[in-house]
C-alpha positions in Angstrom: -39.0 22.3 -38.7 -38.6 24.7 -35.7 -39.8 27.8 -35.2 -39.6 30.9 -38.2 -39.6 28.2 -40.9 -41.9 28.7 -43.8 -43.9 25.7 -45.4 -41.8 26.0 -48.9 -38.4 25.6 -46.7 -40.4 22.7 -45.0 -41.0 21.0 -48.1 -37.5 21.7 -49.3 -36.0 20.6 -46.4 -33.9 23.7 -46.5 -31.8 24.4 -43.4 -30.5 27.9 -42.4 -27.3 28.4 -40.3 -25.3 31.4 -39.6 -21.5 32.1 -40.6 -19.5 33.2 -37.6 -16.6 35.7 -37.7 -14.1 32.9 -37.7 -16.1 31.4 -41.2 -17.5 28.6 -39.2 -20.8 27.2 -39.7 -22.6 24.9 -37.3 -24.8 22.4 -38.9 -28.5 22.2 -37.3 -29.1 18.9 -35.3 -31.4 17.5 -37.7 -29.3 18.0 -40.8 -26.3 16.2 -38.7 -28.5 13.4 -37.4 -29.8 12.9 -41.1 -26.3 12.7 -42.2 -25.0 10.7 -39.2 -22.3 13.1 -38.3 -20.6 13.2 -34.9 -17.9 15.6 -33.4 -14.7 15.4 -35.5 -16.4 13.7 -38.4 -15.6 15.4 -41.9 -18.0 17.1 -44.7 -17.1 17.9 -48.2 -18.4 21.1 -50.1 -18.5 20.3 -53.8 -18.9 23.2 -56.1 -20.4 22.3 -59.5 -19.6 23.8 -62.9 -23.3 25.3 -62.6 -22.7 27.0 -59.3 -24.6 24.7 -57.2 -22.7 23.9 -53.9 -23.3 20.5 -52.5 -22.5 19.0 -49.3 -21.3 15.4 -49.0 -20.1 13.1 -46.2 -16.8 11.4 -47.7 -16.8 7.5 -47.7 -13.1 8.1 -46.6 -12.4 11.5 -45.5 -8.2 10.8 -45.4 -5.7 8.8 -46.4 -5.6 7.3 -42.9 -9.4 5.9 -43.0 -8.6 3.9 -46.2 -6.4 1.5 -43.9 -7.8 -1.9 -44.3 -10.5 -0.7 -46.8 -9.2 -3.1 -49.8 -8.4 -6.3 -47.4 -4.8 -7.4 -46.9 -2.4 -9.8 -48.3 -1.0 -12.8 -47.1 2.3 -11.2 -48.1 3.7 -7.9 -49.5 4.0 -7.7 -53.3 6.6 -6.0 -55.2 5.8 -2.4 -56.5 6.1 -3.5 -60.2 3.6 -6.4 -59.5 1.1 -3.5 -57.6 1.6 -1.3 -60.8 0.8 -4.0 -63.0 -2.4 -5.2 -61.4 -3.6 -1.4 -60.9 -2.8 -0.8 -64.9 -5.0 -4.3 -65.6 -7.9 -2.7 -63.2 -7.8 0.5 -65.0 -8.1 -1.0 -68.7 -10.6 -3.5 -67.5 -12.8 -0.2 -66.1 -12.3 1.5 -69.4 -13.4 -1.5 -71.4 -16.7 -1.9 -69.1 -17.4 1.8 -69.5 -16.8 1.8 -73.4 -14.2 4.5 -73.3 -11.4 1.9 -74.3 
């Protein structure tokens, strides 16, 4: 860790950043490298019920990034068919988790 960090912070891997007047924070370079974040990448701040704030890197930060994630079809399916497949998948997931 850099100059001015205590041994406790080093063990916890805490990173200190300063909030600007615009409400922006620059993530320390070690944290950016660890999270593999580059310019323009998105981060997600999650506020848990207990008040804990977590920062995550979303796998799909926006709808556009989902393009092609599910593969492709040989031909388009009618909406009713897509909806039926989604319902079947949802029921199967509930059955697997025991919440059906």
